[in-house]
N, CA, C and O atoms as a Maestro MAE file, in Angstrom:
{
 s_m_m2io_version
 :::
 2.0.0
}

f_m_ct {
 s_m_title
 :::
 protein
 m_atom[320] {
  # First column is atom index #
  i_m_mmod_type
  r_m_x_coord
  r_m_y_coord
  r_m_z_coord
  i_m_residue_number
  s_m_chain_name
  s_m_pdb_residue_name
  s_m_pdb_atom_name
  i_m_atomic_number
  :::
  1 25 0.819 -0.758 -0.191 1 A "TRP " " N  " 7
  2 3 -0.061 -0.275 0.259 1 A "TRP " " CA " 6
  3 2 0.809 0.931 0.066 1 A "TRP " " C  " 6
  4 15 0.396 1.817 -0.683 1 A "TRP " " O  " 8
  5 25 2.049 1.068 0.703 2 A "ALA " " N  " 7
  6 3 2.922 1.963 0.872 2 A "ALA " " CA " 6
  7 2 3.354 2.485 -0.877 2 A "ALA " " C  " 6
  8 15 3.236 3.633 -1.305 2 A "ALA " " O  " 8
  9 25 3.765 1.512 -1.507 3 A "LEU " " N  " 7
  10 3 4.034 2.139 -2.620 3 A "LEU " " CA " 6
  11 2 3.051 2.614 -3.781 3 A "LEU " " C  " 6
  12 15 3.112 3.310 -4.794 3 A "LEU " " O  " 8
  13 25 2.205 1.932 -3.151 4 A "HIS " " N  " 7
  14 3 0.765 2.223 -4.583 4 A "HIS " " CA " 6
  15 2 0.652 3.711 -4.016 4 A "HIS " " C  " 6
  16 15 0.620 4.503 -4.958 4 A "HIS " " O  " 8
  17 25 0.584 4.305 -2.839 5 A "ALA " " N  " 7
  18 3 -0.263 5.444 -2.434 5 A "ALA " " CA " 6
  19 2 1.373 6.788 -2.719 5 A "ALA " " C  " 6
  20 15 1.341 8.006 -2.541 5 A "ALA " " O  " 8
  21 25 2.489 5.992 -3.151 6 A "THR " " N  " 7
  22 3 3.443 7.093 -3.531 6 A "THR " " CA " 6
  23 2 3.884 6.855 -4.910 6 A "THR " " C  " 6
  24 15 4.908 7.288 -5.439 6 A "THR " " O  " 8
  25 25 3.094 6.205 -5.356 7 A "ASN " " N  " 7
  26 3 3.123 5.738 -7.014 7 A "ASN " " CA " 6
  27 2 4.516 5.031 -7.183 7 A "ASN " " C  " 6
  28 15 4.969 5.286 -8.299 7 A "ASN " " O  " 8
  29 25 5.230 4.335 -6.541 8 A "GLY " " N  " 7
  30 3 6.891 3.374 -6.338 8 A "GLY " " CA " 6
  31 2 6.067 1.862 -7.063 8 A "GLY " " C  " 6
  32 15 6.783 1.013 -7.593 8 A "GLY " " O  " 8
  33 25 4.875 1.715 -7.019 9 A "LEU " " N  " 7
  34 3 4.399 0.275 -7.026 9 A "LEU " " CA " 6
  35 2 4.508 -0.178 -8.720 9 A "LEU " " C  " 6
  36 15 3.710 0.316 -9.516 9 A "LEU " " O  " 8
  37 25 5.434 -1.034 -9.121 10 A "THR " " N  " 7
  38 3 6.152 -1.245 -10.795 10 A "THR " " CA " 6
  39 2 5.166 -2.039 -10.954 10 A "THR " " C  " 6
  40 15 4.429 -2.463 -10.063 10 A "THR " " O  " 8
  41 25 5.083 -2.416 -12.801 11 A "SER " " N  " 7
  42 3 4.918 -3.537 -13.053 11 A "SER " " CA " 6
  43 2 5.226 -4.766 -12.978 11 A "SER " " C  " 6
  44 15 4.566 -5.793 -13.128 11 A "SER " " O  " 8
  45 25 6.573 -4.515 -12.666 12 A "GLU " " N  " 7
  46 3 7.190 -5.879 -12.278 12 A "GLU " " CA " 6
  47 2 6.905 -6.313 -10.819 12 A "GLU " " C  " 6
  48 15 6.578 -7.442 -10.452 12 A "GLU " " O  " 8
  49 25 7.125 -5.004 -9.907 13 A "ILE " " N  " 7
  50 3 6.325 -5.713 -8.337 13 A "ILE " " CA " 6
  51 2 5.051 -5.975 -8.190 13 A "ILE " " C  " 6
  52 15 4.891 -6.364 -7.033 13 A "ILE " " O  " 8
  53 25 3.966 -5.963 -8.822 14 A "LEU " " N  " 7
  54 3 2.453 -6.521 -9.318 14 A "LEU " " CA " 6
  55 2 3.071 -7.758 -10.071 14 A "LEU " " C  " 6
  56 15 3.041 -8.725 -9.310 14 A "LEU " " O  " 8
  57 25 3.532 -8.024 -11.097 15 A "SER " " N  " 7
  58 3 3.536 -9.315 -11.533 15 A "SER " " CA " 6
  59 2 4.128 -10.217 -10.578 15 A "SER " " C  " 6
  60 15 3.567 -11.310 -10.493 15 A "SER " " O  " 8
  61 25 5.336 -9.976 -9.685 16 A "GLU " " N  " 7
  62 3 5.675 -11.062 -8.786 16 A "GLU " " CA " 6
  63 2 4.865 -11.742 -7.672 16 A "GLU " " C  " 6
  64 15 4.919 -12.871 -7.185 16 A "GLU " " O  " 8
  65 25 3.957 -10.475 -7.394 17 A "ARG " " N  " 7
  66 3 2.529 -10.374 -6.141 17 A "ARG " " CA " 6
  67 2 1.670 -11.419 -6.936 17 A "ARG " " C  " 6
  68 15 1.110 -12.237 -6.206 17 A "ARG " " O  " 8
  69 25 1.493 -11.532 -8.023 18 A "LEU " " N  " 7
  70 3 0.869 -12.191 -8.743 18 A "LEU " " CA " 6
  71 2 0.754 -14.142 -8.827 18 A "LEU " " C  " 6
  72 15 -0.024 -15.037 -9.159 18 A "LEU " " O  " 8
  73 25 2.060 -13.931 -8.294 19 A "LYS " " N  " 7
  74 3 2.510 -15.280 -7.895 19 A "LYS " " CA " 6
  75 2 2.686 -15.772 -6.518 19 A "LYS " " C  " 6
  76 15 3.150 -16.866 -6.196 19 A "LYS " " O  " 8
  77 25 2.285 -14.889 -5.786 20 A "ASP " " N  " 7
  78 3 2.575 -15.084 -4.039 20 A "ASP " " CA " 6
  79 2 1.643 -16.354 -3.965 20 A "ASP " " C  " 6
  80 15 0.728 -16.664 -4.728 20 A "ASP " " O  " 8
  81 25 2.165 -17.077 -2.730 21 A "GLN " " N  " 7
  82 3 1.355 -18.428 -2.272 21 A "GLN " " CA " 6
  83 2 -0.210 -17.845 -2.066 21 A "GLN " " C  " 6
  84 15 -1.219 -18.395 -2.508 21 A "GLN " " O  " 8
  85 25 -0.163 -16.495 -1.224 22 A "ASN " " N  " 7
  86 3 -1.315 -15.912 -0.183 22 A "ASN " " CA " 6
  87 2 -2.262 -15.547 -1.379 22 A "ASN " " C  " 6
  88 15 -1.908 -14.821 -2.308 22 A "ASN " " O  " 8
  89 25 -3.539 -16.140 -1.258 23 A "PRO " " N  " 7
  90 3 -4.310 -15.533 -2.389 23 A "PRO " " CA " 6
  91 2 -5.151 -13.899 -2.010 23 A "PRO " " C  " 6
  92 15 -5.967 -13.326 -2.731 23 A "PRO " " O  " 8
  93 25 -4.773 -13.573 -1.039 24 A "CYS " " N  " 7
  94 3 -5.018 -11.843 -0.914 24 A "CYS " " CA " 6
  95 2 -4.310 -11.078 -1.493 24 A "CYS " " C  " 6
  96 15 -4.568 -9.989 -2.006 24 A "CYS " " O  " 8
  97 25 -2.984 -11.889 -1.387 25 A "VAL " " N  " 7
  98 3 -1.616 -11.300 -1.829 25 A "VAL " " CA " 6
  99 2 -2.102 -10.766 -3.554 25 A "VAL " " C  " 6
  100 15 -2.392 -9.693 -4.084 25 A "VAL " " O  " 8
  101 25 -1.993 -12.053 -3.947 26 A "ARG " " N  " 7
  102 3 -2.244 -12.343 -5.476 26 A "ARG " " CA " 6
  103 2 -3.444 -11.414 -5.730 26 A "ARG " " C  " 6
  104 15 -3.273 -10.659 -6.687 26 A "ARG " " O  " 8
  105 25 -4.748 -11.285 -5.018 27 A "ALA " " N  " 7
  106 3 -6.032 -10.077 -5.454 27 A "ALA " " CA " 6
  107 2 -5.675 -9.252 -4.971 27 A "ALA " " C  " 6
  108 15 -6.789 -8.732 -4.912 27 A "ALA " " O  " 8
  109 25 -4.885 -8.348 -4.371 28 A "TRP " " N  " 7
  110 3 -4.515 -7.200 -4.050 28 A "TRP " " CA " 6
  111 2 -3.836 -6.724 -5.394 28 A "TRP " " C  " 6
  112 15 -4.095 -5.725 -6.065 28 A "TRP " " O  " 8
  113 25 -3.130 -7.466 -5.552 29 A "ALA " " N  " 7
  114 3 -1.809 -6.959 -7.037 29 A "ALA " " CA " 6
  115 2 -2.972 -7.176 -7.927 29 A "ALA " " C  " 6
  116 15 -2.904 -6.440 -8.912 29 A "ALA " " O  " 8
  117 25 -4.065 -7.974 -7.911 30 A "ILE " " N  " 7
  118 3 -5.112 -7.547 -9.864 30 A "ILE " " CA " 6
  119 2 -5.655 -6.074 -9.008 30 A "ILE " " C  " 6
  120 15 -5.371 -4.984 -9.505 30 A "ILE " " O  " 8
  121 25 -6.404 -6.141 -7.771 31 A "GLN " " N  " 7
  122 3 -7.080 -4.955 -7.617 31 A "GLN " " CA " 6
  123 2 -6.021 -3.156 -8.024 31 A "GLN " " C  " 6
  124 15 -6.371 -2.182 -8.690 31 A "GLN " " O  " 8
  125 25 -4.796 -3.418 -7.300 32 A "LEU " " N  " 7
  126 3 -3.877 -2.198 -7.697 32 A "LEU " " CA " 6
  127 2 -2.877 -1.977 -9.131 32 A "LEU " " C  " 6
  128 15 -2.123 -1.049 -9.426 32 A "LEU " " O  " 8
  129 25 -3.278 -3.438 -9.977 33 A "ALA " " N  " 7
  130 3 -2.630 -3.328 -11.427 33 A "ALA " " CA " 6
  131 2 -3.942 -2.454 -12.148 33 A "ALA " " C  " 6
  132 15 -3.807 -1.594 -13.019 33 A "ALA " " O  " 8
  133 25 -5.491 -3.004 -11.427 34 A "ALA " " N  " 7
  134 3 -6.513 -2.274 -13.010 34 A "ALA " " CA " 6
  135 2 -6.738 -0.693 -12.129 34 A "ALA " " C  " 6
  136 15 -7.231 0.146 -12.883 34 A "ALA " " O  " 8
  137 25 -6.489 -0.206 -10.813 35 A "GLU " " N  " 7
  138 3 -6.208 1.107 -10.695 35 A "GLU " " CA " 6
  139 2 -5.644 1.947 -11.477 35 A "GLU " " C  " 6
  140 15 -6.135 3.012 -11.852 35 A "GLU " " O  " 8
  141 25 -4.384 1.426 -11.814 36 A "GLY " " N  " 7
  142 3 -3.463 2.297 -12.791 36 A "GLY " " CA " 6
  143 2 -3.566 2.534 -13.934 36 A "GLY " " C  " 6
  144 15 -2.757 3.242 -14.533 36 A "GLY " " O  " 8
  145 25 -4.502 2.034 -14.430 37 A "GLY " " N  " 7
  146 3 -4.911 2.951 -15.441 37 A "GLY " " CA " 6
  147 2 -5.448 1.386 -16.795 37 A "GLY " " C  " 6
  148 15 -6.279 0.479 -16.840 37 A "GLY " " O  " 8
  149 25 -4.226 1.985 -17.726 38 A "LYS " " N  " 7
  150 3 -3.283 0.589 -19.030 38 A "LYS " " CA " 6
  151 2 -3.194 -0.252 -18.098 38 A "LYS " " C  " 6
  152 15 -2.784 0.149 -17.009 38 A "LYS " " O  " 8
  153 25 -3.654 -2.044 -18.320 39 A "VAL " " N  " 7
  154 3 -2.959 -2.985 -17.660 39 A "VAL " " CA " 6
  155 2 -2.223 -3.411 -18.935 39 A "VAL " " C  " 6
  156 15 -2.868 -3.629 -19.961 39 A "VAL " " O  " 8
  157 25 -0.714 -3.552 -18.895 40 A "PRO " " N  " 7
  158 3 0.126 -4.240 -19.483 40 A "PRO " " CA " 6
  159 2 -0.172 -5.170 -20.034 40 A "PRO " " C  " 6
  160 15 -1.093 -5.884 -19.634 40 A "PRO " " O  " 8
  161 25 0.626 -5.462 -21.267 41 A "ALA " " N  " 7
  162 3 -0.268 -6.792 -21.629 41 A "ALA " " CA " 6
  163 2 0.193 -8.079 -20.970 41 A "ALA " " C  " 6
  164 15 -0.624 -8.898 -20.551 41 A "ALA " " O  " 8
  165 25 1.940 -8.314 -20.848 42 A "GLU " " N  " 7
  166 3 1.643 -9.107 -19.970 42 A "GLU " " CA " 6
  167 2 1.179 -9.505 -18.302 42 A "GLU " " C  " 6
  168 15 1.213 -10.657 -17.869 42 A "GLU " " O  " 8
  169 25 0.793 -8.426 -17.576 43 A "THR " " N  " 7
  170 3 -0.303 -8.945 -16.849 43 A "THR " " CA " 6
  171 2 -1.255 -9.107 -17.135 43 A "THR " " C  " 6
  172 15 -1.939 -9.700 -16.301 43 A "THR " " O  " 8
  173 25 -1.733 -8.831 -18.054 44 A "LEU " " N  " 7
  174 3 -2.965 -9.438 -18.818 44 A "LEU " " CA " 6
  175 2 -3.050 -10.891 -19.235 44 A "LEU " " C  " 6
  176 15 -4.152 -11.419 -19.391 44 A "LEU " " O  " 8
  177 25 -2.332 -11.311 -19.352 45 A "ARG " " N  " 7
  178 3 -1.764 -12.719 -20.161 45 A "ARG " " CA " 6
  179 2 -1.539 -13.415 -18.493 45 A "ARG " " C  " 6
  180 15 -1.828 -14.607 -18.391 45 A "ARG " " O  " 8
  181 25 -1.005 -12.641 -17.143 46 A "GLN " " N  " 7
  182 3 -1.158 -13.413 -16.234 46 A "GLN " " CA " 6
  183 2 -2.266 -13.440 -15.621 46 A "GLN " " C  " 6
  184 15 -2.590 -14.408 -14.933 46 A "GLN " " O  " 8
  185 25 -2.816 -12.665 -15.734 47 A "TRP " " N  " 7
  186 3 -4.662 -12.070 -15.344 47 A "TRP " " CA " 6
  187 2 -5.186 -13.475 -15.965 47 A "TRP " " C  " 6
  188 15 -5.755 -14.077 -15.055 47 A "TRP " " O  " 8
  189 25 -5.210 -14.163 -17.065 48 A "ALA " " N  " 7
  190 3 -5.497 -15.033 -18.156 48 A "ALA " " CA " 6
  191 2 -5.827 -16.410 -17.388 48 A "ALA " " C  " 6
  192 15 -6.829 -17.007 -16.994 48 A "ALA " " O  " 8
  193 25 -3.951 -16.641 -17.395 49 A "ASP " " N  " 7
  194 3 -3.722 -17.681 -16.314 49 A "ASP " " CA " 6
  195 2 -4.077 -17.888 -15.267 49 A "ASP " " C  " 6
  196 15 -4.098 -19.062 -14.895 49 A "ASP " " O  " 8
  197 25 -4.544 -16.724 -14.276 50 A "LEU " " N  " 7
  198 3 -4.932 -17.439 -13.269 50 A "LEU " " CA " 6
  199 2 -6.280 -17.282 -13.238 50 A "LEU " " C  " 6
  200 15 -6.804 -17.425 -12.133 50 A "LEU " " O  " 8
  201 25 -6.999 -17.019 -14.189 51 A "ALA " " N  " 7
  202 3 -8.242 -16.896 -13.905 51 A "ALA " " CA " 6
  203 2 -8.452 -18.579 -14.922 51 A "ALA " " C  " 6
  204 15 -9.543 -19.110 -14.713 51 A "ALA " " O  " 8
  205 25 -7.804 -19.108 -15.609 52 A "ALA " " N  " 7
  206 3 -8.247 -20.330 -16.081 52 A "ALA " " CA " 6
  207 2 -7.545 -21.607 -14.807 52 A "ALA " " C  " 6
  208 15 -7.949 -22.763 -14.930 52 A "ALA " " O  " 8
  209 25 -6.728 -21.350 -13.889 53 A "ASN " " N  " 7
  210 3 -5.804 -21.958 -13.015 53 A "ASN " " CA " 6
  211 2 -6.120 -22.056 -11.779 53 A "ASN " " C  " 6
  212 15 -6.187 -23.144 -11.208 53 A "ASN " " O  " 8
  213 25 -6.465 -20.401 -10.947 54 A "ASP " " N  " 7
  214 3 -6.170 -20.171 -9.302 54 A "ASP " " CA " 6
  215 2 -7.271 -21.402 -8.778 54 A "ASP " " C  " 6
  216 15 -8.381 -21.793 -9.140 54 A "ASP " " O  " 8
  217 25 -6.654 -21.627 -8.114 55 A "PRO " " N  " 7
  218 3 -7.952 -22.516 -6.963 55 A "PRO " " CA " 6
  219 2 -8.104 -21.503 -5.931 55 A "PRO " " C  " 6
  220 15 -8.375 -21.987 -4.832 55 A "PRO " " O  " 8
  221 25 -7.994 -20.037 -5.973 56 A "SER " " N  " 7
  222 3 -8.868 -18.816 -4.760 56 A "SER " " CA " 6
  223 2 -9.836 -18.464 -6.003 56 A "SER " " C  " 6
  224 15 -9.598 -18.050 -7.137 56 A "SER " " O  " 8
  225 25 -11.299 -18.876 -5.168 57 A "ALA " " N  " 7
  226 3 -12.027 -18.002 -5.073 57 A "ALA " " CA " 6
  227 2 -12.217 -16.791 -5.009 57 A "ALA " " C  " 6
  228 15 -13.156 -16.203 -5.546 57 A "ALA " " O  " 8
  229 25 -11.273 -16.254 -4.291 58 A "VAL " " N  " 7
  230 3 -11.118 -14.914 -4.210 58 A "VAL " " CA " 6
  231 2 -10.402 -14.140 -5.010 58 A "VAL " " C  " 6
  232 15 -10.600 -12.930 -5.109 58 A "VAL " " O  " 8
  233 25 -9.204 -15.000 -5.864 59 A "VAL " " N  " 7
  234 3 -8.414 -13.997 -6.645 59 A "VAL " " CA " 6
  235 2 -9.231 -14.198 -7.929 59 A "VAL " " C  " 6
  236 15 -8.871 -13.319 -8.712 59 A "VAL " " O  " 8
  237 25 -10.049 -14.870 -8.412 60 A "ARG " " N  " 7
  238 3 -11.347 -15.314 -9.560 60 A "ARG " " CA " 6
  239 2 -12.178 -13.530 -9.333 60 A "ARG " " C  " 6
  240 15 -12.116 -12.651 -10.192 60 A "ARG " " O  " 8
  241 25 -12.733 -13.422 -8.280 61 A "VAL " " N  " 7
  242 3 -13.240 -12.626 -8.062 61 A "VAL " " CA " 6
  243 2 -13.129 -11.251 -8.376 61 A "VAL " " C  " 6
  244 15 -13.950 -10.469 -8.856 61 A "VAL " " O  " 8
  245 25 -11.729 -11.080 -7.942 62 A "TYR " " N  " 7
  246 3 -10.782 -9.734 -7.843 62 A "TYR " " CA " 6
  247 2 -10.791 -9.551 -9.247 62 A "TYR " " C  " 6
  248 15 -11.146 -8.434 -9.621 62 A "TYR " " O  " 8
  249 25 -10.411 -10.582 -10.325 63 A "LEU " " N  " 7
  250 3 -10.014 -10.581 -11.667 63 A "LEU " " CA " 6
  251 2 -11.628 -10.583 -12.520 63 A "LEU " " C  " 6
  252 15 -11.947 -9.955 -13.529 63 A "LEU " " O  " 8
  253 25 -12.385 -11.463 -11.744 64 A "ALA " " N  " 7
  254 3 -13.829 -10.646 -12.456 64 A "ALA " " CA " 6
  255 2 -13.954 -9.174 -12.473 64 A "ALA " " C  " 6
  256 15 -14.469 -8.651 -13.461 64 A "ALA " " O  " 8
  257 25 -13.579 -8.519 -11.583 65 A "SER " " N  " 7
  258 3 -13.812 -7.379 -10.939 65 A "SER " " CA " 6
  259 2 -12.690 -5.992 -11.913 65 A "SER " " C  " 6
  260 15 -12.842 -4.878 -12.414 65 A "SER " " O  " 8
  261 25 -11.998 -6.643 -11.782 66 A "ALA " " N  " 7
  262 3 -10.737 -6.129 -12.467 66 A "ALA " " CA " 6
  263 2 -11.212 -5.637 -14.135 66 A "ALA " " C  " 6
  264 15 -11.356 -4.542 -14.679 66 A "ALA " " O  " 8
  265 25 -11.359 -7.070 -14.586 67 A "MET " " N  " 7
  266 3 -11.699 -7.157 -16.173 67 A "MET " " CA " 6
  267 2 -12.488 -5.590 -16.298 67 A "MET " " C  " 6
  268 15 -11.938 -4.596 -16.773 67 A "MET " " O  " 8
  269 25 -13.767 -5.626 -15.806 68 A "GLN " " N  " 7
  270 3 -14.529 -4.552 -15.829 68 A "GLN " " CA " 6
  271 2 -13.659 -3.307 -16.126 68 A "GLN " " C  " 6
  272 15 -14.266 -2.417 -16.722 68 A "GLN " " O  " 8
  273 25 -12.975 -3.177 -15.971 69 A "ARG " " N  " 7
  274 3 -11.862 -1.482 -16.088 69 A "ARG " " CA " 6
  275 2 -10.894 -1.998 -17.260 69 A "ARG " " C  " 6
  276 15 -10.085 -1.089 -17.446 69 A "ARG " " O  " 8
  277 25 -10.680 -2.857 -17.961 70 A "VAL " " N  " 7
  278 3 -9.963 -3.314 -19.417 70 A "VAL " " CA " 6
  279 2 -10.862 -2.963 -20.320 70 A "VAL " " C  " 6
  280 15 -12.020 -3.339 -20.140 70 A "VAL " " O  " 8
  281 25 -10.547 -2.209 -21.425 71 A "PRO " " N  " 7
  282 3 -11.631 -1.783 -22.377 71 A "PRO " " CA " 6
  283 2 -11.515 -3.242 -23.376 71 A "PRO " " C  " 6
  284 15 -10.557 -3.980 -23.607 71 A "PRO " " O  " 8
  285 25 -12.902 -3.273 -23.818 72 A "PRO " " N  " 7
  286 3 -12.902 -4.659 -24.279 72 A "PRO " " CA " 6
  287 2 -12.573 -5.572 -25.723 72 A "PRO " " C  " 6
  288 15 -12.971 -6.652 -26.161 72 A "PRO " " O  " 8
  289 25 -11.503 -4.379 -26.257 73 A "ALA " " N  " 7
  290 3 -10.370 -4.896 -27.007 73 A "ALA " " CA " 6
  291 2 -8.934 -5.597 -26.747 73 A "ALA " " C  " 6
  292 15 -8.340 -6.425 -27.438 73 A "ALA " " O  " 8
  293 25 -8.546 -4.944 -25.423 74 A "ASP " " N  " 7
  294 3 -7.435 -5.468 -24.546 74 A "ASP " " CA " 6
  295 2 -7.953 -6.898 -23.513 74 A "ASP " " C  " 6
  296 15 -7.017 -7.387 -22.879 74 A "ASP " " O  " 8
  297 25 -9.357 -7.588 -23.306 75 A "ARG " " N  " 7
  298 3 -9.795 -8.472 -22.415 75 A "ARG " " CA " 6
  299 2 -9.221 -9.806 -23.177 75 A "ARG " " C  " 6
  300 15 -9.174 -10.041 -24.384 75 A "ARG " " O  " 8
  301 25 -8.918 -10.377 -22.373 76 A "PHE " " N  " 7
  302 3 -8.649 -11.686 -22.628 76 A "PHE " " CA " 6
  303 2 -10.115 -12.631 -23.213 76 A "PHE " " C  " 6
  304 15 -11.176 -12.117 -22.858 76 A "PHE " " O  " 8
  305 25 -10.234 -13.801 -23.973 77 A "GLN " " N  " 7
  306 3 -11.484 -13.555 -24.171 77 A "GLN " " CA " 6
  307 2 -11.318 -15.476 -23.633 77 A "GLN " " C  " 6
  308 15 -10.192 -15.972 -23.616 77 A "GLN " " O  " 8
  309 25 -12.502 -16.287 -23.264 78 A "ARG " " N  " 7
  310 3 -12.383 -17.457 -22.276 78 A "ARG " " CA " 6
  311 2 -12.537 -18.564 -23.519 78 A "ARG " " C  " 6
  312 15 -13.211 -18.436 -24.541 78 A "ARG " " O  " 8
  313 25 -12.080 -19.181 -23.297 79 A "GLN " " N  " 7
  314 3 -11.609 -20.255 -24.769 79 A "GLN " " CA " 6
  315 2 -12.588 -21.424 -23.886 79 A "GLN " " C  " 6
  316 15 -12.482 -21.669 -22.684 79 A "GLN " " O  " 8
  317 25 -13.497 -22.011 -24.799 80 A "LEU " " N  " 7
  318 3 -14.154 -23.507 -24.613 80 A "LEU " " CA " 6
  319 2 -13.906 -24.571 -25.009 80 A "LEU " " C  " 6
  320 15 -14.605 -25.530 -24.684 80 A "LEU " " O  " 8
  :::
 }
 m_bond[319] {
  # First column is bond index #
  i_m_from
  i_m_to
  i_m_order
  :::
  1 1 2 1
  2 2 3 1
  3 3 4 2
  4 3 5 1
  5 5 6 1
  6 6 7 1
  7 7 8 2
  8 7 9 1
  9 9 10 1
  10 10 11 1
  11 11 12 2
  12 11 13 1
  13 13 14 1
  14 14 15 1
  15 15 16 2
  16 15 17 1
  17 17 18 1
  18 18 19 1
  19 19 20 2
  20 19 21 1
  21 21 22 1
  22 22 23 1
  23 23 24 2
  24 23 25 1
  25 25 26 1
  26 26 27 1
  27 27 28 2
  28 27 29 1
  29 29 30 1
  30 30 31 1
  31 31 32 2
  32 31 33 1
  33 33 34 1
  34 34 35 1
  35 35 36 2
  36 35 37 1
  37 37 38 1
  38 38 39 1
  39 39 40 2
  40 39 41 1
  41 41 42 1
  42 42 43 1
  43 43 44 2
  44 43 45 1
  45 45 46 1
  46 46 47 1
  47 47 48 2
  48 47 49 1
  49 49 50 1
  50 50 51 1
  51 51 52 2
  52 51 53 1
  53 53 54 1
  54 54 55 1
  55 55 56 2
  56 55 57 1
  57 57 58 1
  58 58 59 1
  59 59 60 2
  60 59 61 1
  61 61 62 1
  62 62 63 1
  63 63 64 2
  64 63 65 1
  65 65 66 1
  66 66 67 1
  67 67 68 2
  68 67 69 1
  69 69 70 1
  70 70 71 1
  71 71 72 2
  72 71 73 1
  73 73 74 1
  74 74 75 1
  75 75 76 2
  76 75 77 1
  77 77 78 1
  78 78 79 1
  79 79 80 2
  80 79 81 1
  81 81 82 1
  82 82 83 1
  83 83 84 2
  84 83 85 1
  85 85 86 1
  86 86 87 1
  87 87 88 2
  88 87 89 1
  89 89 90 1
  90 90 91 1
  91 91 92 2
  92 91 93 1
  93 93 94 1
  94 94 95 1
  95 95 96 2
  96 95 97 1
  97 97 98 1
  98 98 99 1
  99 99 100 2
  100 99 101 1
  101 101 102 1
  102 102 103 1
  103 103 104 2
  104 103 105 1
  105 105 106 1
  106 106 107 1
  107 107 108 2
  108 107 109 1
  109 109 110 1
  110 110 111 1
  111 111 112 2
  112 111 113 1
  113 113 114 1
  114 114 115 1
  115 115 116 2
  116 115 117 1
  117 117 118 1
  118 118 119 1
  119 119 120 2
  120 119 121 1
  121 121 122 1
  122 122 123 1
  123 123 124 2
  124 123 125 1
  125 125 126 1
  126 126 127 1
  127 127 128 2
  128 127 129 1
  129 129 130 1
  130 130 131 1
  131 131 132 2
  132 131 133 1
  133 133 134 1
  134 134 135 1
  135 135 136 2
  136 135 137 1
  137 137 138 1
  138 138 139 1
  139 139 140 2
  140 139 141 1
  141 141 142 1
  142 142 143 1
  143 143 144 2
  144 143 145 1
  145 145 146 1
  146 146 147 1
  147 147 148 2
  148 147 149 1
  149 149 150 1
  150 150 151 1
  151 151 152 2
  152 151 153 1
  153 153 154 1
  154 154 155 1
  155 155 156 2
  156 155 157 1
  157 157 158 1
  158 158 159 1
  159 159 160 2
  160 159 161 1
  161 161 162 1
  162 162 163 1
  163 163 164 2
  164 163 165 1
  165 165 166 1
  166 166 167 1
  167 167 168 2
  168 167 169 1
  169 169 170 1
  170 170 171 1
  171 171 172 2
  172 171 173 1
  173 173 174 1
  174 174 175 1
  175 175 176 2
  176 175 177 1
  177 177 178 1
  178 178 179 1
  179 179 180 2
  180 179 181 1
  181 181 182 1
  182 182 183 1
  183 183 184 2
  184 183 185 1
  185 185 186 1
  186 186 187 1
  187 187 188 2
  188 187 189 1
  189 189 190 1
  190 190 191 1
  191 191 192 2
  192 191 193 1
  193 193 194 1
  194 194 195 1
  195 195 196 2
  196 195 197 1
  197 197 198 1
  198 198 199 1
  199 199 200 2
  200 199 201 1
  201 201 202 1
  202 202 203 1
  203 203 204 2
  204 203 205 1
  205 205 206 1
  206 206 207 1
  207 207 208 2
  208 207 209 1
  209 209 210 1
  210 210 211 1
  211 211 212 2
  212 211 213 1
  213 213 214 1
  214 214 215 1
  215 215 216 2
  216 215 217 1
  217 217 218 1
  218 218 219 1
  219 219 220 2
  220 219 221 1
  221 221 222 1
  222 222 223 1
  223 223 224 2
  224 223 225 1
  225 225 226 1
  226 226 227 1
  227 227 228 2
  228 227 229 1
  229 229 230 1
  230 230 231 1
  231 231 232 2
  232 231 233 1
  233 233 234 1
  234 234 235 1
  235 235 236 2
  236 235 237 1
  237 237 238 1
  238 238 239 1
  239 239 240 2
  240 239 241 1
  241 241 242 1
  242 242 243 1
  243 243 244 2
  244 243 245 1
  245 245 246 1
  246 246 247 1
  247 247 248 2
  248 247 249 1
  249 249 250 1
  250 250 251 1
  251 251 252 2
  252 251 253 1
  253 253 254 1
  254 254 255 1
  255 255 256 2
  256 255 257 1
  257 257 258 1
  258 258 259 1
  259 259 260 2
  260 259 261 1
  261 261 262 1
  262 262 263 1
  263 263 264 2
  264 263 265 1
  265 265 266 1
  266 266 267 1
  267 267 268 2
  268 267 269 1
  269 269 270 1
  270 270 271 1
  271 271 272 2
  272 271 273 1
  273 273 274 1
  274 274 275 1
  275 275 276 2
  276 275 277 1
  277 277 278 1
  278 278 279 1
  279 279 280 2
  280 279 281 1
  281 281 282 1
  282 282 283 1
  283 283 284 2
  284 283 285 1
  285 285 286 1
  286 286 287 1
  287 287 288 2
  288 287 289 1
  289 289 290 1
  290 290 291 1
  291 291 292 2
  292 291 293 1
  293 293 294 1
  294 294 295 1
  295 295 296 2
  296 295 297 1
  297 297 298 1
  298 298 299 1
  299 299 300 2
  300 299 301 1
  301 301 302 1
  302 302 303 1
  303 303 304 2
  304 303 305 1
  305 305 306 1
  306 306 307 1
  307 307 308 2
  308 307 309 1
  309 309 310 1
  310 310 311 1
  311 311 312 2
  312 311 313 1
  313 313 314 1
  314 314 315 1
  315 315 316 2
  316 315 317 1
  317 317 318 1
  318 318 319 1
  319 319 320 2
  :::
 }
}
């Protein structure tokens, strides 16, 4: 939160937090990345992987919420 409040939270830091063991840390990394405006393509790829494979319902809820902030053209598509 301190890094976020002081604009010191980089996409690299958030990317590492998306791999954290704690689902709450992963969820907040998603939330904070979405608040920054444009979400980098690499982060969107990580989000797609989390949506398909993360066992945490909390992480999936945060992903669903965050994707509403992403322009439709940039959203990943669910593959059936």
